[in-house]
N, CA, C and O atoms as a CHARMM CRD file, in Angstrom:
* protein
*
  300
    1    1 MET  N     57.57000  -7.13600 -47.13300 PROA 1      0.00000
    2    1 MET  CA    56.18400  -7.36000 -47.45300 PROA 1      0.00000
    3    1 MET  C     55.70800  -8.60600 -46.71800 PROA 1      0.00000
    4    1 MET  O     56.41700  -9.61000 -46.65200 PROA 1      0.00000
    5    2 SER  N     54.52900  -8.53200 -46.17900 PROA 2      0.00000
    6    2 SER  CA    53.94500  -9.66000 -45.46400 PROA 2      0.00000
    7    2 SER  C     53.39800 -10.68200 -46.45200 PROA 2      0.00000
    8    2 SER  O     53.02700 -10.35200 -47.57800 PROA 2      0.00000
    9    3 ARG  N     53.36000 -11.90900 -46.00800 PROA 3      0.00000
   10    3 ARG  CA    52.81400 -12.97300 -46.84700 PROA 3      0.00000
   11    3 ARG  C     51.29300 -12.95200 -46.73600 PROA 3      0.00000
   12    3 ARG  O     50.73500 -12.86000 -45.64200 PROA 3      0.00000
   13    4 LEU  N     50.65100 -13.03500 -47.86200 PROA 4      0.00000
   14    4 LEU  CA    49.19600 -12.99000 -47.92400 PROA 4      0.00000
   15    4 LEU  C     48.64300 -14.39800 -47.78400 PROA 4      0.00000
   16    4 LEU  O     49.04400 -15.30500 -48.51200 PROA 4      0.00000
   17    5 GLY  N     47.72700 -14.57700 -46.85200 PROA 5      0.00000
   18    5 GLY  CA    47.10000 -15.87100 -46.64400 PROA 5      0.00000
   19    5 GLY  C     45.82600 -16.00100 -47.45400 PROA 5      0.00000
   20    5 GLY  O     45.52900 -15.15600 -48.29800 PROA 5      0.00000
   21    6 THR  N     45.07900 -17.05200 -47.20000 PROA 6      0.00000
   22    6 THR  CA    43.76900 -17.20900 -47.83200 PROA 6      0.00000
   23    6 THR  C     42.71100 -16.98000 -46.75900 PROA 6      0.00000
   24    6 THR  O     42.85400 -17.42500 -45.62000 PROA 6      0.00000
   25    7 TYR  N     41.66100 -16.28600 -47.13500 PROA 7      0.00000
   26    7 TYR  CA    40.61400 -15.90600 -46.19500 PROA 7      0.00000
   27    7 TYR  C     39.25700 -16.11000 -46.84900 PROA 7      0.00000
   28    7 TYR  O     39.14400 -16.14000 -48.07500 PROA 7      0.00000
   29    8 THR  N     38.24200 -16.24800 -46.02900 PROA 8      0.00000
   30    8 THR  CA    36.88300 -16.35600 -46.54800 PROA 8      0.00000
   31    8 THR  C     36.40300 -14.97800 -46.98900 PROA 8      0.00000
   32    8 THR  O     36.97200 -13.95500 -46.60900 PROA 8      0.00000
   33    9 GLY  N     35.35700 -14.97000 -47.78600 PROA 9      0.00000
   34    9 GLY  CA    34.79100 -13.70500 -48.25500 PROA 9      0.00000
   35    9 GLY  C     34.32400 -12.81800 -47.11200 PROA 9      0.00000
   36    9 GLY  O     34.45600 -11.59600 -47.18300 PROA 9      0.00000
   37   10 THR  N     33.78000 -13.42000 -46.06100 PROA 10     0.00000
   38   10 THR  CA    33.29400 -12.65700 -44.91400 PROA 10     0.00000
   39   10 THR  C     34.42000 -11.89700 -44.23300 PROA 10     0.00000
   40   10 THR  O     34.25400 -10.73200 -43.87300 PROA 10     0.00000
   41   11 VAL  N     35.55700 -12.54200 -44.05300 PROA 11     0.00000
   42   11 VAL  CA    36.71600 -11.90500 -43.42100 PROA 11     0.00000
   43   11 VAL  C     37.22700 -10.75800 -44.29200 PROA 11     0.00000
   44   11 VAL  O     37.59800  -9.70100 -43.78300 PROA 11     0.00000
   45   12 ILE  N     37.24400 -10.97400 -45.60000 PROA 12     0.00000
   46   12 ILE  CA    37.72100  -9.95000 -46.52600 PROA 12     0.00000
   47   12 ILE  C     36.79900  -8.73800 -46.51300 PROA 12     0.00000
   48   12 ILE  O     37.27300  -7.60200 -46.51100 PROA 12     0.00000
   49   13 VAL  N     35.49700  -8.96600 -46.50500 PROA 13     0.00000
   50   13 VAL  CA    34.53300  -7.85200 -46.46300 PROA 13     0.00000
   51   13 VAL  C     34.74300  -7.03200 -45.18700 PROA 13     0.00000
   52   13 VAL  O     34.74500  -5.80200 -45.24500 PROA 13     0.00000
   53   14 ARG  N     34.91800  -7.68300 -44.04700 PROA 14     0.00000
   54   14 ARG  CA    35.13600  -6.96700 -42.78100 PROA 14     0.00000
   55   14 ARG  C     36.41300  -6.12600 -42.83300 PROA 14     0.00000
   56   14 ARG  O     36.44100  -5.00100 -42.33400 PROA 14     0.00000
   57   15 ALA  N     37.47100  -6.67600 -43.43900 PROA 15     0.00000
   58   15 ALA  CA    38.74000  -5.93900 -43.53600 PROA 15     0.00000
   59   15 ALA  C     38.57000  -4.69200 -44.40500 PROA 15     0.00000
   60   15 ALA  O     39.07600  -3.62300 -44.06400 PROA 15     0.00000
   61   16 PHE  N     37.86200  -4.82600 -45.51900 PROA 16     0.00000
   62   16 PHE  CA    37.64200  -3.65300 -46.37300 PROA 16     0.00000
   63   16 PHE  C     36.70500  -2.64000 -45.70000 PROA 16     0.00000
   64   16 PHE  O     36.84900  -1.43600 -45.91000 PROA 16     0.00000
   65   17 GLN  N     35.76200  -3.11200 -44.90300 PROA 17     0.00000
   66   17 GLN  CA    34.90100  -2.18700 -44.16700 PROA 17     0.00000
   67   17 GLN  C     35.71400  -1.36500 -43.17400 PROA 17     0.00000
   68   17 GLN  O     35.44300  -0.17700 -43.00000 PROA 17     0.00000
   69   18 LYS  N     36.69700  -1.96500 -42.52400 PROA 18     0.00000
   70   18 LYS  CA    37.56800  -1.22200 -41.61600 PROA 18     0.00000
   71   18 LYS  C     38.36900  -0.16900 -42.36300 PROA 18     0.00000
   72   18 LYS  O     38.76200   0.84000 -41.77800 PROA 18     0.00000
   73   19 ALA  N     38.61800  -0.39500 -43.65900 PROA 19     0.00000
   74   19 ALA  CA    39.37900   0.54300 -44.47900 PROA 19     0.00000
   75   19 ALA  C     38.48400   1.61000 -45.10500 PROA 19     0.00000
   76   19 ALA  O     38.96400   2.43600 -45.88200 PROA 19     0.00000
   77   20 GLY  N     37.19300   1.60500 -44.78000 PROA 20     0.00000
   78   20 GLY  CA    36.29800   2.65200 -45.25900 PROA 20     0.00000
   79   20 GLY  C     35.38500   2.26000 -46.40400 PROA 20     0.00000
   80   20 GLY  O     34.61100   3.09100 -46.87800 PROA 20     0.00000
   81   21 TRP  N     35.45200   1.03100 -46.85700 PROA 21     0.00000
   82   21 TRP  CA    34.57600   0.55900 -47.92600 PROA 21     0.00000
   83   21 TRP  C     33.24400   0.12500 -47.32900 PROA 21     0.00000
   84   21 TRP  O     33.19700  -0.34600 -46.19300 PROA 21     0.00000
   85   22 SER  N     32.16500   0.27900 -48.08500 PROA 22     0.00000
   86   22 SER  CA    30.85100  -0.14800 -47.60300 PROA 22     0.00000
   87   22 SER  C     30.18100  -1.03100 -48.65000 PROA 22     0.00000
   88   22 SER  O     30.44200  -0.91600 -49.84700 PROA 22     0.00000
   89   23 ILE  N     29.32100  -1.90700 -48.17200 PROA 23     0.00000
   90   23 ILE  CA    28.60100  -2.81100 -49.06500 PROA 23     0.00000
   91   23 ILE  C     27.53100  -2.01100 -49.78700 PROA 23     0.00000
   92   23 ILE  O     26.69500  -1.37100 -49.14900 PROA 23     0.00000
   93   24 SER  N     27.55300  -2.04300 -51.11500 PROA 24     0.00000
   94   24 SER  CA    26.55300  -1.31400 -51.88200 PROA 24     0.00000
   95   24 SER  C     25.42400  -2.22900 -52.34700 PROA 24     0.00000
   96   24 SER  O     24.27300  -1.80600 -52.45200 PROA 24     0.00000
   97   25 ARG  N     25.76500  -3.48700 -52.62600 PROA 25     0.00000
   98   25 ARG  CA    24.72800  -4.42900 -53.05500 PROA 25     0.00000
   99   25 ARG  C     25.30500  -5.84800 -53.03900 PROA 25     0.00000
  100   25 ARG  O     26.51400  -6.05400 -52.92800 PROA 25     0.00000
  101   26 GLN  N     24.39500  -6.81100 -53.15500 PROA 26     0.00000
  102   26 GLN  CA    24.80900  -8.20400 -53.27000 PROA 26     0.00000
  103   26 GLN  C     23.93500  -8.86700 -54.31300 PROA 26     0.00000
  104   26 GLN  O     22.71200  -8.72900 -54.30000 PROA 26     0.00000
  105   27 LYS  N     24.57200  -9.58200 -55.20800 PROA 27     0.00000
  106   27 LYS  CA    23.82900 -10.33400 -56.21300 PROA 27     0.00000
  107   27 LYS  C     24.39100 -11.74500 -56.23300 PROA 27     0.00000
  108   27 LYS  O     25.55400 -11.95700 -56.57800 PROA 27     0.00000
  109   28 GLY  N     23.57000 -12.69100 -55.86700 PROA 28     0.00000
  110   28 GLY  CA    24.02300 -14.07200 -55.80200 PROA 28     0.00000
  111   28 GLY  C     25.08500 -14.23700 -54.73100 PROA 28     0.00000
  112   28 GLY  O     24.87000 -13.88800 -53.57000 PROA 28     0.00000
  113   29 SER  N     26.23000 -14.77100 -55.12700 PROA 29     0.00000
  114   29 SER  CA    27.27700 -15.04400 -54.14800 PROA 29     0.00000
  115   29 SER  C     28.40700 -14.01900 -54.20000 PROA 29     0.00000
  116   29 SER  O     29.51700 -14.30500 -53.75100 PROA 29     0.00000
  117   30 HSD  N     28.14000 -12.82700 -54.74100 PROA 30     0.00000
  118   30 HSD  CA    29.15200 -11.78000 -54.80100 PROA 30     0.00000
  119   30 HSD  C     28.64600 -10.50400 -54.13500 PROA 30     0.00000
  120   30 HSD  O     27.50700 -10.08800 -54.34600 PROA 30     0.00000
  121   31 VAL  N     29.50400  -9.89500 -53.33400 PROA 31     0.00000
  122   31 VAL  CA    29.18500  -8.64200 -52.66000 PROA 31     0.00000
  123   31 VAL  C     29.94300  -7.52400 -53.35700 PROA 31     0.00000
  124   31 VAL  O     31.14900  -7.63500 -53.57700 PROA 31     0.00000
  125   32 ALA  N     29.25200  -6.45100 -53.70600 PROA 32     0.00000
  126   32 ALA  CA    29.89100  -5.28200 -54.31000 PROA 32     0.00000
  127   32 ALA  C     30.11700  -4.24300 -53.22200 PROA 32     0.00000
  128   32 ALA  O     29.22800  -3.96100 -52.41800 PROA 32     0.00000
  129   33 MET  N     31.32000  -3.67900 -53.21000 PROA 33     0.00000
  130   33 MET  CA    31.67200  -2.67700 -52.20800 PROA 33     0.00000
  131   33 MET  C     32.14200  -1.40500 -52.90200 PROA 33     0.00000
  132   33 MET  O     32.80900  -1.45500 -53.93600 PROA 33     0.00000
  133   34 GLU  N     31.78600  -0.26500 -52.31900 PROA 34     0.00000
  134   34 GLU  CA    32.16900   1.02900 -52.85800 PROA 34     0.00000
  135   34 GLU  C     32.72700   1.90200 -51.75200 PROA 34     0.00000
  136   34 GLU  O     32.46300   1.68500 -50.57000 PROA 34     0.00000
  137   35 LYS  N     33.50800   2.89800 -52.16300 PROA 35     0.00000
  138   35 LYS  CA    34.07800   3.85100 -51.21600 PROA 35     0.00000
  139   35 LYS  C     34.02300   5.22400 -51.85600 PROA 35     0.00000
  140   35 LYS  O     34.41900   5.37800 -53.01100 PROA 35     0.00000
  141   36 PRO  N     33.53700   6.23200 -51.12800 PROA 36     0.00000
  142   36 PRO  CA    33.50400   7.58000 -51.68500 PROA 36     0.00000
  143   36 PRO  C     34.90700   8.03400 -52.09200 PROA 36     0.00000
  144   36 PRO  O     35.87300   7.85300 -51.35200 PROA 36     0.00000
  145   37 GLY  N     34.99700   8.62500 -53.28000 PROA 37     0.00000
  146   37 GLY  CA    36.28100   9.09700 -53.77200 PROA 37     0.00000
  147   37 GLY  C     37.06700   8.05900 -54.55500 PROA 37     0.00000
  148   37 GLY  O     38.13100   8.37300 -55.08900 PROA 37     0.00000
  149   38 GLN  N     36.57300   6.84100 -54.63600 PROA 38     0.00000
  150   38 GLN  CA    37.23900   5.77100 -55.38300 PROA 38     0.00000
  151   38 GLN  C     36.39100   5.42500 -56.60400 PROA 38     0.00000
  152   38 GLN  O     35.17100   5.29600 -56.50100 PROA 38     0.00000
  153   39 GLU  N     37.02700   5.27900 -57.73900 PROA 39     0.00000
  154   39 GLU  CA    36.29900   4.89900 -58.95100 PROA 39     0.00000
  155   39 GLU  C     35.98600   3.41100 -58.98500 PROA 39     0.00000
  156   39 GLU  O     34.99700   2.99500 -59.58800 PROA 39     0.00000
  157   40 ALA  N     36.81500   2.61700 -58.34600 PROA 40     0.00000
  158   40 ALA  CA    36.67000   1.15800 -58.40400 PROA 40     0.00000
  159   40 ALA  C     35.50700   0.66500 -57.55600 PROA 40     0.00000
  160   40 ALA  O     35.17800   1.25100 -56.52400 PROA 40     0.00000
  161   41 THR  N     34.90000  -0.40600 -58.00200 PROA 41     0.00000
  162   41 THR  CA    33.92100  -1.14900 -57.22600 PROA 41     0.00000
  163   41 THR  C     34.50400  -2.54400 -57.03700 PROA 41     0.00000
  164   41 THR  O     34.88900  -3.20300 -58.00400 PROA 41     0.00000
  165   42 LEU  N     34.56600  -2.98200 -55.79900 PROA 42     0.00000
  166   42 LEU  CA    35.12700  -4.29800 -55.50000 PROA 42     0.00000
  167   42 LEU  C     34.02300  -5.34100 -55.52800 PROA 42     0.00000
  168   42 LEU  O     32.95600  -5.12900 -54.95200 PROA 42     0.00000
  169   43 SER  N     34.26500  -6.45400 -56.18300 PROA 43     0.00000
  170   43 SER  CA    33.31900  -7.55600 -56.22800 PROA 43     0.00000
  171   43 SER  C     33.95700  -8.74300 -55.51700 PROA 43     0.00000
  172   43 SER  O     34.87900  -9.37100 -56.03900 PROA 43     0.00000
  173   44 ILE  N     33.46000  -9.04100 -54.32900 PROA 44     0.00000
  174   44 ILE  CA    34.07300 -10.05900 -53.48200 PROA 44     0.00000
  175   44 ILE  C     33.22300 -11.33000 -53.49700 PROA 44     0.00000
  176   44 ILE  O     32.04000 -11.29100 -53.15700 PROA 44     0.00000
  177   45 PRO  N     33.83100 -12.46600 -53.89500 PROA 45     0.00000
  178   45 PRO  CA    33.08000 -13.72400 -53.90800 PROA 45     0.00000
  179   45 PRO  C     32.82500 -14.22800 -52.49200 PROA 45     0.00000
  180   45 PRO  O     33.72300 -14.20800 -51.65000 PROA 45     0.00000
  181   46 MET  N     31.62200 -14.67100 -52.23500 PROA 46     0.00000
  182   46 MET  CA    31.22300 -15.15700 -50.91300 PROA 46     0.00000
  183   46 MET  C     30.74400 -16.60800 -51.01200 PROA 46     0.00000
  184   46 MET  O     29.65900 -16.93700 -50.53300 PROA 46     0.00000
  185   47 HSD  N     31.54500 -17.47000 -51.62800 PROA 47     0.00000
  186   47 HSD  CA    31.16100 -18.85900 -51.81000 PROA 47     0.00000
  187   47 HSD  C     31.28300 -19.61100 -50.48500 PROA 47     0.00000
  188   47 HSD  O     32.30000 -19.51700 -49.79900 PROA 47     0.00000
  189   48 LYS  N     30.23900 -20.35300 -50.13800 PROA 48     0.00000
  190   48 LYS  CA    30.21500 -21.07200 -48.85300 PROA 48     0.00000
  191   48 LYS  C     31.31800 -22.10800 -48.77300 PROA 48     0.00000
  192   48 LYS  O     31.51500 -22.91000 -49.68600 PROA 48     0.00000
  193   49 GLY  N     32.03100 -22.07300 -47.65900 PROA 49     0.00000
  194   49 GLY  CA    33.03100 -23.08100 -47.38200 PROA 49     0.00000
  195   49 GLY  C     34.30800 -22.97400 -48.20100 PROA 49     0.00000
  196   49 GLY  O     35.15600 -23.86400 -48.12800 PROA 49     0.00000
  197   50 LYS  N     34.46900 -21.89700 -48.98600 PROA 50     0.00000
  198   50 LYS  CA    35.67000 -21.76700 -49.81200 PROA 50     0.00000
  199   50 LYS  C     36.37600 -20.46000 -49.49600 PROA 50     0.00000
  200   50 LYS  O     35.74400 -19.43200 -49.25200 PROA 50     0.00000
  201   51 ASP  N     37.70500 -20.52300 -49.50600 PROA 51     0.00000
  202   51 ASP  CA    38.50200 -19.31600 -49.35600 PROA 51     0.00000
  203   51 ASP  C     38.67800 -18.65800 -50.71400 PROA 51     0.00000
  204   51 ASP  O     38.64600 -19.31700 -51.75300 PROA 51     0.00000
  205   52 VAL  N     38.86400 -17.34800 -50.68100 PROA 52     0.00000
  206   52 VAL  CA    39.13900 -16.59300 -51.90200 PROA 52     0.00000
  207   52 VAL  C     40.59600 -16.84400 -52.27800 PROA 52     0.00000
  208   52 VAL  O     41.47300 -16.79800 -51.41500 PROA 52     0.00000
  209   53 LYS  N     40.85800 -17.10600 -53.53500 PROA 53     0.00000
  210   53 LYS  CA    42.21800 -17.39900 -53.99300 PROA 53     0.00000
  211   53 LYS  C     43.11500 -16.18100 -53.81800 PROA 53     0.00000
  212   53 LYS  O     42.65600 -15.04100 -53.88900 PROA 53     0.00000
  213   54 ARG  N     44.39200 -16.43600 -53.59100 PROA 54     0.00000
  214   54 ARG  CA    45.35900 -15.36100 -53.32800 PROA 54     0.00000
  215   54 ARG  C     45.44200 -14.36400 -54.47600 PROA 54     0.00000
  216   54 ARG  O     45.52300 -13.15800 -54.24200 PROA 54     0.00000
  217   55 GLY  N     45.42200 -14.84700 -55.70500 PROA 55     0.00000
  218   55 GLY  CA    45.50900 -13.95100 -56.86400 PROA 55     0.00000
  219   55 GLY  C     44.31200 -13.01900 -56.94300 PROA 55     0.00000
  220   55 GLY  O     44.46100 -11.83600 -57.24900 PROA 55     0.00000
  221   56 THR  N     43.12700 -13.54900 -56.66800 PROA 56     0.00000
  222   56 THR  CA    41.91400 -12.73200 -56.65100 PROA 56     0.00000
  223   56 THR  C     41.99700 -11.70000 -55.54600 PROA 56     0.00000
  224   56 THR  O     41.64400 -10.53900 -55.75500 PROA 56     0.00000
  225   57 LEU  N     42.45700 -12.10400 -54.37500 PROA 57     0.00000
  226   57 LEU  CA    42.58800 -11.18500 -53.24900 PROA 57     0.00000
  227   57 LEU  C     43.60500 -10.08700 -53.55400 PROA 57     0.00000
  228   57 LEU  O     43.37000  -8.92200 -53.23300 PROA 57     0.00000
  229   58 ARG  N     44.72900 -10.44400 -54.16800 PROA 58     0.00000
  230   58 ARG  CA    45.73400  -9.43700 -54.54600 PROA 58     0.00000
  231   58 ARG  C     45.14900  -8.41500 -55.51600 PROA 58     0.00000
  232   58 ARG  O     45.42200  -7.22000 -55.40100 PROA 58     0.00000
  233   59 ASP  N     44.34700  -8.88000 -56.46700 PROA 59     0.00000
  234   59 ASP  CA    43.70600  -7.97000 -57.42100 PROA 59     0.00000
  235   59 ASP  C     42.73100  -7.03400 -56.70500 PROA 59     0.00000
  236   59 ASP  O     42.66300  -5.84700 -57.02300 PROA 59     0.00000
  237   60 LEU  N     41.97800  -7.56400 -55.74000 PROA 60     0.00000
  238   60 LEU  CA    41.04000  -6.73100 -54.97600 PROA 60     0.00000
  239   60 LEU  C     41.79000  -5.65900 -54.18100 PROA 60     0.00000
  240   60 LEU  O     41.37500  -4.50100 -54.14700 PROA 60     0.00000
  241   61 ILE  N     42.88600  -6.04800 -53.54800 PROA 61     0.00000
  242   61 ILE  CA    43.69300  -5.10700 -52.76300 PROA 61     0.00000
  243   61 ILE  C     44.26000  -4.02200 -53.67000 PROA 61     0.00000
  244   61 ILE  O     44.25300  -2.84400 -53.31300 PROA 61     0.00000
  245   62 LYS  N     44.74900  -4.41600 -54.83900 PROA 62     0.00000
  246   62 LYS  CA    45.30800  -3.46000 -55.79400 PROA 62     0.00000
  247   62 LYS  C     44.22400  -2.49700 -56.28700 PROA 62     0.00000
  248   62 LYS  O     44.46000  -1.29100 -56.36800 PROA 62     0.00000
  249   63 ASP  N     43.03200  -3.02300 -56.61900 PROA 63     0.00000
  250   63 ASP  CA    41.93100  -2.18300 -57.08200 PROA 63     0.00000
  251   63 ASP  C     41.48500  -1.20100 -56.00800 PROA 63     0.00000
  252   63 ASP  O     41.01600  -0.10600 -56.31700 PROA 63     0.00000
  253   64 ALA  N     41.63300  -1.59300 -54.74700 PROA 64     0.00000
  254   64 ALA  CA    41.24100  -0.73300 -53.63200 PROA 64     0.00000
  255   64 ALA  C     42.28400   0.34900 -53.35500 PROA 64     0.00000
  256   64 ALA  O     42.04600   1.25000 -52.55100 PROA 64     0.00000
  257   65 GLY  N     43.43600   0.26200 -54.01800 PROA 65     0.00000
  258   65 GLY  CA    44.49200   1.25500 -53.79700 PROA 65     0.00000
  259   65 GLY  C     45.23300   1.04200 -52.49400 PROA 65     0.00000
  260   65 GLY  O     45.75500   1.99100 -51.90900 PROA 65     0.00000
  261   66 MET  N     45.27900  -0.18900 -52.04100 PROA 66     0.00000
  262   66 MET  CA    45.92800  -0.52700 -50.78000 PROA 66     0.00000
  263   66 MET  C     47.15400  -1.38900 -51.05000 PROA 66     0.00000
  264   66 MET  O     47.33300  -1.90400 -52.15400 PROA 66     0.00000
  265   67 THR  N     47.99300  -1.54000 -50.03300 PROA 67     0.00000
  266   67 THR  CA    49.08400  -2.49800 -50.09000 PROA 67     0.00000
  267   67 THR  C     48.66100  -3.73500 -49.29900 PROA 67     0.00000
  268   67 THR  O     47.68400  -3.70300 -48.55100 PROA 67     0.00000
  269   68 VAL  N     49.40200  -4.81400 -49.47400 PROA 68     0.00000
  270   68 VAL  CA    49.10400  -6.04900 -48.74900 PROA 68     0.00000
  271   68 VAL  C     49.24300  -5.80600 -47.24600 PROA 68     0.00000
  272   68 VAL  O     48.43500  -6.30200 -46.46100 PROA 68     0.00000
  273   69 ASP  N     50.25700  -5.05100 -46.84700 PROA 69     0.00000
  274   69 ASP  CA    50.45400  -4.76300 -45.42100 PROA 69     0.00000
  275   69 ASP  C     49.29000  -3.96300 -44.83500 PROA 69     0.00000
  276   69 ASP  O     48.86900  -4.21600 -43.70700 PROA 69     0.00000
  277   70 GLU  N     48.77400  -3.00300 -45.59800 PROA 70     0.00000
  278   70 GLU  CA    47.61300  -2.22900 -45.12600 PROA 70     0.00000
  279   70 GLU  C     46.39700  -3.13300 -44.96700 PROA 70     0.00000
  280   70 GLU  O     45.64800  -3.01300 -43.99700 PROA 70     0.00000
  281   71 PHE  N     46.20400  -4.03900 -45.92500 PROA 71     0.00000
  282   71 PHE  CA    45.07700  -4.96200 -45.83800 PROA 71     0.00000
  283   71 PHE  C     45.21300  -5.85700 -44.61400 PROA 71     0.00000
  284   71 PHE  O     44.25500  -6.02900 -43.86100 PROA 71     0.00000
  285   72 ILE  N     46.39300  -6.42500 -44.41200 PROA 72     0.00000
  286   72 ILE  CA    46.61300  -7.33400 -43.28500 PROA 72     0.00000
  287   72 ILE  C     46.41000  -6.61800 -41.95200 PROA 72     0.00000
  288   72 ILE  O     45.93100  -7.22100 -40.99100 PROA 72     0.00000
  289   73 SER  N     46.76600  -5.34900 -41.88700 PROA 73     0.00000
  290   73 SER  CA    46.56300  -4.60600 -40.63100 PROA 73     0.00000
  291   73 SER  C     45.08400  -4.38600 -40.32600 PROA 73     0.00000
  292   73 SER  O     44.73100  -4.10800 -39.18000 PROA 73     0.00000
  293   74 ASN  N     44.21500  -4.50400 -41.32900 PROA 74     0.00000
  294   74 ASN  CA    42.77300  -4.35100 -41.12800 PROA 74     0.00000
  295   74 ASN  C     42.07200  -5.66300 -40.79300 PROA 74     0.00000
  296   74 ASN  O     40.87200  -5.66800 -40.51500 PROA 74     0.00000
  297   75 LEU  N     42.80100  -6.76900 -40.81500 PROA 75     0.00000
  298   75 LEU  CA    42.16900  -8.07100 -40.52100 PROA 75     0.00000
  299   75 LEU  C     41.79500  -8.19900 -39.06200 PROA 75     0.00000
  300   75 LEU  O     41.25700  -9.22700 -38.65000 PROA 75     0.00000
């Protein structure tokens, strides 16, 4: 398993877009993403100048039905 780094919200959104997720809406500093055929909606924090914490990112990857290696390959 690859080691998961810390990334900004913008980088994370781009990686999920490569995996087929699309931005459905944004409210404040959080972007909601959806994918056809998936029940989950991902809520990605987009706080200026801050990286998303590893635990939060792991939860997002798990909710998306992906592995860490699949996510890293989309970066």
